[in-house]
C-alpha positions as CSV (number, residue, x, y, z in Angstrom):
1,M,-32.0,-14.9,-95.9
2,S,-34.1,-12.0,-97.2
3,G,-32.4,-9.4,-95.0
4,A,-29.0,-9.7,-96.6
5,G,-27.9,-6.3,-97.9
6,A,-30.6,-4.4,-96.0
7,P,-29.5,-0.8,-95.2
8,K,-29.4,0.4,-91.6
9,V,-31.6,3.5,-91.7
10,T,-31.2,6.1,-89.0
11,V,-33.2,9.3,-89.1
12,D,-34.4,11.9,-86.7
13,G,-38.1,11.5,-86.3
14,T,-38.6,14.3,-83.8
15,G,-41.9,16.0,-84.3
16,L,-43.4,13.1,-86.3
17,R,-46.6,11.4,-85.2
18,V,-46.5,7.6,-85.9
19,V,-49.3,5.1,-85.4
20,V,-48.4,1.4,-85.1
21,V,-51.2,-0.9,-86.1
22,A,-50.5,-4.4,-85.0
23,A,-52.3,-7.7,-85.5
24,S,-53.0,-10.0,-82.6
25,W,-52.5,-13.5,-84.1
26,H,-49.2,-15.4,-83.3
27,E,-48.6,-13.7,-79.9
28,R,-44.9,-14.7,-79.5
29,V,-44.0,-13.4,-83.0
30,M,-46.0,-10.2,-82.5
31,D,-44.4,-9.6,-79.1
32,G,-41.0,-9.6,-80.9
33,L,-42.2,-7.4,-83.8
34,L,-43.7,-4.9,-81.3
35,A,-40.6,-4.8,-79.1
36,G,-38.5,-4.0,-82.2
37,A,-40.9,-1.4,-83.4
38,R,-41.0,0.3,-79.9
39,R,-37.2,0.3,-79.7
40,A,-36.8,1.9,-83.1
41,L,-39.5,4.5,-82.4
42,A,-37.8,5.4,-79.1
43,E,-34.5,5.8,-81.0
44,S,-36.1,7.9,-83.7
45,G,-37.5,10.5,-81.3
46,A,-41.0,10.3,-82.9
47,D,-44.2,10.5,-80.9
48,W,-46.2,7.3,-81.3
49,T,-49.3,5.4,-80.4
50,E,-50.2,1.7,-80.8
51,V,-53.5,0.1,-81.7
52,R,-54.3,-3.6,-82.1
53,V,-56.6,-5.3,-84.6
54,P,-57.5,-9.0,-84.7
55,G,-55.4,-10.1,-87.7
56,S,-53.4,-9.1,-90.7
57,F,-56.5,-8.8,-92.8
58,E,-57.8,-6.0,-90.7
59,L,-54.5,-4.0,-90.9
60,P,-55.5,-1.9,-94.0
61,V,-58.7,-0.5,-92.6
62,A,-57.0,0.6,-89.3
63,A,-54.0,2.0,-91.2
64,A,-56.4,4.0,-93.4
65,R,-58.1,5.5,-90.3
66,A,-54.6,6.3,-88.8
67,A,-53.7,8.0,-92.1
68,G,-56.7,10.3,-91.8
69,V,-59.3,8.5,-94.0
70,G,-62.7,8.9,-92.5
71,G,-61.8,11.9,-90.3
72,G,-59.5,12.6,-87.6
73,P,-55.9,13.8,-87.7
74,A,-53.6,12.0,-90.0
75,A,-50.4,10.4,-88.7
76,D,-47.2,11.4,-90.4
77,A,-46.5,7.6,-90.8
78,V,-48.1,4.3,-90.1
79,V,-46.4,1.1,-89.3
80,A,-48.3,-2.1,-89.9
81,L,-47.2,-5.3,-88.1
82,G,-48.6,-8.7,-88.6
83,V,-47.8,-12.3,-89.4
84,V,-49.4,-14.8,-91.7
85,I,-48.2,-18.4,-91.7
86,R,-48.9,-20.7,-94.6
87,G,-51.4,-23.5,-93.9
88,G,-53.0,-26.2,-96.1
89,T,-55.6,-23.9,-97.8
90,P,-55.5,-20.9,-100.1
91,H,-56.4,-18.7,-97.1
92,F,-52.7,-17.7,-96.8
93,E,-52.6,-16.3,-100.3
94,Y,-55.8,-14.4,-99.9
95,V,-54.8,-12.8,-96.6
96,C,-51.3,-11.9,-97.8
97,A,-52.6,-10.4,-101.0
98,A,-55.3,-8.4,-99.2
99,A,-52.9,-7.0,-96.6
100,T,-50.2,-6.1,-99.1
101,S,-52.6,-4.5,-101.6
102,G,-54.6,-2.8,-98.9
103,L,-51.6,-1.3,-97.1
104,T,-50.1,-0.1,-100.5
105,D,-53.4,1.5,-101.4
106,V,-53.5,3.4,-98.1
107,S,-50.0,4.8,-98.6
108,V,-50.5,5.8,-102.2
109,R,-54.0,7.2,-101.7
110,T,-53.2,9.2,-98.6
111,G,-49.5,10.1,-99.1
112,V,-48.8,8.8,-95.6
113,P,-46.0,6.3,-95.6
114,V,-46.9,2.8,-94.3
115,G,-44.0,0.7,-93.0
116,F,-44.7,-2.9,-94.0
117,G,-43.9,-5.2,-91.2
118,V,-46.2,-8.1,-92.2
119,L,-44.4,-11.4,-92.1
120,T,-45.6,-13.8,-94.7
121,C,-43.9,-17.1,-93.8
122,D,-44.1,-20.8,-94.7
123,D,-43.8,-21.8,-91.0
124,E,-43.5,-20.5,-87.5
125,T,-39.7,-21.0,-87.5
126,Q,-39.3,-18.5,-90.4
127,A,-41.6,-16.1,-88.5
128,L,-39.6,-16.4,-85.3
129,D,-36.4,-15.9,-87.2
130,R,-37.6,-12.5,-88.5
131,A,-39.4,-11.3,-85.3
132,G,-36.5,-9.6,-83.6
133,L,-36.5,-12.0,-80.6
134,E,-33.3,-13.2,-78.9
135,G,-31.7,-15.5,-81.5
136,S,-33.7,-14.1,-84.5
137,R,-31.7,-13.2,-87.6
138,E,-33.8,-10.2,-88.4
139,D,-35.9,-7.5,-86.7
140,K,-38.7,-6.7,-89.1
141,G,-40.6,-4.6,-86.5
142,A,-37.7,-2.2,-86.3
143,E,-37.1,-2.3,-90.0
144,A,-40.7,-1.3,-90.7
145,V,-40.4,1.7,-88.3
146,E,-37.1,2.8,-89.8
147,A,-38.6,2.7,-93.3
148,A,-41.8,4.6,-92.4
149,V,-40.0,7.3,-90.4
150,A,-37.3,7.8,-93.1
151,T,-39.9,8.0,-95.8
152,A,-42.0,10.6,-93.7
153,V,-38.8,12.7,-93.3
154,T,-38.1,12.5,-97.0
155,L,-41.7,13.5,-97.9
156,R,-41.4,16.5,-95.6
157,S,-38.4,17.6,-97.6
158,L,-40.4,17.2,-100.8
159,A,-43.3,19.4,-99.6
160,P,-44.4,22.2,-101.9
161,T,-42.7,25.5,-101.2
162,G,-45.5,27.6,-102.6
163,V,-43.6,28.5,-105.8
């Protein structure tokens, strides 16, 4: 299981503005990811909003807007949630690569941390096992929030002091 050895990250996100960008495909899995993200956000104390996009391919453009690209106030952190399940065509590889590359680019280009909660699974059973539902082994929605909030707090501590 990929979650073995994962740290439990707990930070105070009070005063942070977080935007959760969530895909709509695979409703049951997404329900679990969103529930975990919502729980972790409530525990962190951060203020947050949630927006939906059709699929994981659309996550980077929405994350970029949430991070302040193209105008509007930038969030302190973005959490991207989605699921891509392998099929019989190369589509899986293209969507996974585009989502991963696009979300990484948003974070590096803007300096806004992006919590990566995009499940890339061989089958629905693997996705359900990571979705944070009752009986799941992992809660990737919560983990993505914890990583994004912790990174935003760390970046604040690294802010220039004017020296």
